N, C-alpha and C positions, 0 to 999 in steps of 0.2 A: 725221567727216571723217578723224580720225586712224586709225580702224579701216579706212576705205576705202583709205587710202594704204598700209596694210600688206599689203593683199591683192594677190596677183599673179595674172595670168591663167594658167589651166590649159592647158598645151599637150598635144598628142596623145602625145608620148613620156612625159610625166609621168603621164597617165591610164593609158597602157598598162602602165607600170612598176607602178603601184598595183594594177591588176587582176591582172596576173601574179603580183605578190607576194602578194596576198590569196588567189588560187587555190592557190599553192604552200603558203602557211601553212595553209589549211584542209585541203589534202590531207595534209600532214605530221601535223597534229593528228588527223585521222581515222585515218590509218594507225597512228600511234603509240598512240592509245587502244585500237584493236582488237588490236594486237600485245601491248600490256602486259596486257590482260585475258585474253589467250590464249583467246578465244572466237570461233569461226567462224560461229556461228549468227546474228550480227547481220546484218540485211539492209543492202543498199547505201543505201537511203533513210534508215534509222536512223543509219547511220554518217555520212552527209553532214550530217544535221540536227545531230548532236552536234559535228561539225567546224565547222559554221557558228557554233554557239553559242560554242565554244571560241575561234574566230577573232575573234568580236565582243568577247569579254572581253579577249583579248590586245591587240587594236587599241585598246581603251579605255585599257588600261595604257600602251601606247606613246604615245598622244596626250597622256595626263596627264604623262608624262615629258618629252616634247618641249615641251609647253606651259609647263613649269617652267623651261626654258632660254630666257632672254631674249636677243634679238639684240644683239650688241655687248658682252654681258657678258664680263668677264674675271676670272679665268681660266675656261676651259671645264672641266667635270668630267672627271676622268681617264677614258680610254677603258675601263679595266677596270670602273669603276663603271657606265658606260653599258651595257656588254655584260652586266654582272651583272643590271641592272634589266631589260634586254631578255630575258635568259634566264628571269628570274623571271616576267615577263609571259607568256612562251610556256608556262612550266610551269603557271601558273594556268589558262591556256586548256586545256591538256592534261588537267588534273585535272577541270575542268568537263565536258569532253567524255566522260571516263571515267565521271563521276558520272551524266551523262544516260543513257549506255548501260546502266549497271547498274540505275538506277532504272526505266528503260523496260522492261528485260528482267524485272525483278522483278514489276512490276504488269501488264505485257502481254507474256508470253513470245512468242517468235518463232513465227509460225504461227497464233496465236489470232485475229488480225485478217486477214481475207482481203484480197487486193489491191484497190485502189480500183476497178480496171477491172471487177471482179466484183460490185461493190455494187449496181448497178441490177438485174442478174439475181437476186441474192440477195434483194433487197427484193421483187421480183415473186414469187419462189418462196415467201417467207415469207407474203406476203399471200394467195396462192392456198391455201397449206396451212392458214392460219388460217381462211379462209372455208370450206374443205372440212371442217375440224374442227367448226366450229359448225353446219354443215349436218348432219353425222352426229349431233351432240348433239341437234339439233332433231328429227331422225327418231326417235331413241331416246325422246325425250319424247313425241312424237306417238303412238308405238306403246305408250305406257303402261309404259315400263321404268324409271320413277323409283324404284319399290321396290327395284330391284337395287342402288341406291346407298345403301340404308339398312343400317346395320350389323347389324340384327337378322334379315335375310333369310338363312337358312341353306340348305344343300343340299336338305334335305327340308322347308324352310319352306313354309307355305301362303300366303305373301304374294302377292297378285295385283294386278291393276290397279284403280285407283279407277274408280268408275263415271263414264263420260263421257270418259275419257282415251283416246280412240281405240280403245276395246276392241271387238274383233270376236269375242272368244273366250269370252264368258260372264261370270260374276260374279266369278271369281277362282280362286286355286289354282294349283298347278304347271302344269296343262295350259294354263290361260289365259296364264300367264307364258311358257310355251314357245312358244305361237303368236305372242305379241307379239315375242319375240326372233327367231323365224324370219322374221316379216314385216319387222322392222327391218333384218335382215341382207340380205334380198332387195331392199329398197328402197335400200340403201347402195351397191350396186355389186358387181362381179365379185370383187374381192379379199375383201370381207366374205362373199360367198356361199361362196367357197372356205374361208374361216375357219370358217363354219358347217358345211360338209361335213366338215372335219377334226374339229371338235368332236363331230360325230355318231358318230364311231368310238370316242369315249372313254366307253364304257359303264362303265368302272371309276371314273369321276369324276362323271358326270352321271346324273340319274334317267332312267328309261325315257321319260317324257313329253318330255324335251328331245331325247334322241337320235332318237326317232321323228319329231318335228317337223323337226329340223335335217336329217335324212336325206332329206327331201322337197325340199330346195333343189336347184335345177337352174340351170346356166348358160344364160342366154337372150341370145344375141348374134346379130347379123346377119353374114353372111359379108362379108369385105372384097372390094372390086372387084379384078379381076385386075391392074389397073395398079399398085396398091400392093404386091401380092405380087411382081410382076415386078421392081419397084424393089428390094425386099429381096434377091431372087435375084441381081440385077445387082451389088449392093454386096457380097454375100457370095461368090458363085461366079463373078462376071464375066458373068453372063447365063444364059440357058436353053439355050445351045448344048451343054452337057454332057449334055442329054437328047435322045433321038431324038424323043420325044413327051411332052408334059405336058398334062394336062387343065386347062382354065381354070376349070371349075366345081369347087368344093371337094367332097371326099368327106365331110368333117366340119369343123365350125367351133365353136370354144369361146372362152373368155375370153382365153386366152394365145396360142393359135396356131390355125391351120387347116391341113388336110391336103389335098394334091392327089395324085392318082395320076399316075404317069409311067412311062416306059420308058427305060432307059439305052441308049446307043449299042451296048453289047455285048449287048443283048437282054433283060436282067433286068428284071422287073416290080418297081417300087418304089413307095413312098409318100414324099412330100416334105412334111415338117412345117415350116411357116414361122411364126416368131414375129410377132405383130402389132406394127407400128411404134409406138413410144412406150409400149408396155405396161410396160417396165421403170421408166420415170419415174412412171407412175401407180401402179404397185405399191409403189415406195419411198414415195411420198406417203401412201398408205393404210396401209402397214405402220407408218409413223411414228405415224399417228393411232391405230391399234390398240394400239401400245405405250403411247401416252399414256393412252388409255382404261383399259388394264389397270393402269397405275400408279395412276390415279385411283380405280379400283374397289378395289384392295387397300388404299389409304389410308383408304377410307371404309367398306368393308363386310367383315364377318367371313367371309361365304361366299367372297369372292374370295381372302382369305388362306388359307382352308382348301383351296380348289381349286388355288391357285398359278397364278392367271391370268397373271401376268407370265411365268412359265416357259412356259406354254402359248403365249402370244403370241410369245415369243422362238423357241420351237421351230418354230412355224408360219412365222415370218419366214425362218428358216434354210432350211427345206424349200422355200419358195416361191422364194427366190433361187437355189437349186440347180436348181429346175424351169425357171427362166428361162434357164439356160445349157444348151443342148442338147448341148454337149460332155460334160457330166456324164452325161446319159442315154446317150449313145453308149458311154462307158466302162463304164457299168453293164450295158448289154446284152452287151458283150464279157465282162465279169466273170461274169455269170450263165451265159452260154453256155459259157464255159471251165470253170466249176465243175460243170456238169451232166455226167452220165456219157454216154459216147458212144452208148449205146443210145437216148437220148432224141432225138438228132438224126440218127440213122441212118435210112436209107430203108427198111431191111428188118427193123428191130427196134423193140421198144417196151418200155414199162414194164409195169405189172401188166396181165395179160390182153391184152396187145397194144396197149392204148391208149397214146398217146404225148403228152407235153407238150413243145412246141417253143418256142424263143425266136427272135424275128426277128433277123436279122443287120443290123448297122449298117454303112454305107459311110463309114468314117472320113475318107477323102480328100475326100468331098463334104459332110462335116458340119462346121458351125461353131457359134459361139455362138447364132446366130439361125436356122439351118437344120439339119435332121436328115433324112438320107436313109436309109431302112431297107427291108429286104425286105418285100414285100407278101404278107400272109397274109389270104385271104378268109374271112370268118366273121362271126358275130354274138355280142354279149355273152351270157353264160350267162343273165343276167337277162331276156333277150328271146328265148331259144332254146326256149321251150315248144313251139311248133308243130313245130320241127325234131326235138326229142326225142320228141314224140308220134308223128309220122308217118314218121320216117326210119329206124326200126328200130335205133336206137342204144341200147346197153345203158347205162342210167343208173348202175347199180351199178359197172360197169367204169370209167366215167368218174370217178366219185367216188373209187374206189379208186386210180386213176392219179393224180389230183390230190392226194389225201392222201399217197400214197407219195412223190410229188415234193416236196411241202412239208416232209414229215418228214425226208427225206434232206437237203434244203437246210439245215434248222435243225440237225440232229444231226450231219451228216457234212461237208457242204460248207462250212458257216460263212457262207453268204450266202443270204438268203432274202427272199421276197416278204412285206412287212410288212402288207399290207392286201388279201388276196385275196378281196374281196367279188365277187359275181356280175357287177358292172359292169366289173370289171378283168380278167376271164378270158374269152377268146374261145373259142367252139365253132366250129372251122373247118369248111369245106364237106366236107372228107374225113374228118370225125369226130375229128380230133385236138383237143387243147386248146392254147391259147397265152396267154401273158401277158408283158408287158414292164414294167420297173420302174426306179426310181432308188434308189441305195444310200446308206446312212449307216453310221457306225461305232458300235460298242458303246461304252458309257461306260468310262472308264479303270478297270482293275482287274477287269473282267469278261472273259469269253471273247473273244479277239481275232477276232471274226467281224463280218460286216456284215449289216445288214438292208436290205431294199429296200422303198421305198414306191412304189406304182404311179403311173404317169402315163398317163392315157387317151390315146387316139389323137390328140386335138387339145388335150388339157389344158384 
């Protein structure tokens, strides 16, 4: 009863004063702690939490001080003493807020924890990536590639698949292991197929059995419906109105993009290369898995450390990310064309024996990250040009000399060159000329300041 008699009803002005005072106290503590630490990287949420903790401590000290002053007691403590204790309580709250901010920053630096709003998407992404990772591991195991994770398997080792582990390639040895690797990459999807195609060019690192098998990998994808392609063109170019005519049926389709023929309003015949929607997300997911598998292989197998598979995976990831940005390819086309001598692109002149090597021109004002518009050159890859070479009266020796002269001049004189001029990346045009287009990279630091070009096929 005595306690009940001492309680007073809380009025609205009293409650409002308490809330405003608490908010002001917390704001001052938060601001003071952040200013005294001279650190601007503290997020607003961290600062508010530290201010709340400091405010709770200072309020506890205030309540203890007030609770020690009994009503009716005489004499009251001097005002200086009361203000000193109040200042001490506020200073304790400030020190606590500063300690929380410092400790938080030490164990969880700003930026290490994504915003709460992104947590559901991050969880879904991690789950999808984990499922995809174990899917790839299962494919590798089904194809009999467990020996690759054994430390004793070297570059020229004869370790093959165990009998009954999904083997279709015989009893063992490098040839059987190469067939297993090719099968596994083929089953794993387009990014892994591209990785295998890149490895097939590394004859300096891999035995002939592996390069031959990996060289047979091919992109097998179905063309996208025109509705999806039109949506990309609408997002990147504002629609198809920039073209007088564009074919809805693709000229070529591959894992990253597909190509449509078109005509500009000015009359030029062009090809329009459109990146597949969502391929960048899928590529990043699989590139992450390739990097994880490379690190796992180097940690477990001596052959992986000898070959440097982490560096191979990193180089492939860099090249593929550049390939996904068509603006890079447009710049490379311009760089190669500007470095080439005027005789190669002239109408009435040529290189060796009159045969010419031409570079298609890119339309930079119509090219974006996902769309590339370039000059149309009609022809077939040299790898499929046997009938044309046999029945068209074309001098093979003259073509070979023209191509060799062009590549040698690019390397030795121009400083920018085609890094992988295999027959599938060089076109024999209908008029007998040769053509190729490429993407560029820089030489390592300390070497000659030139650029090399790795090819991108018509549809990549």
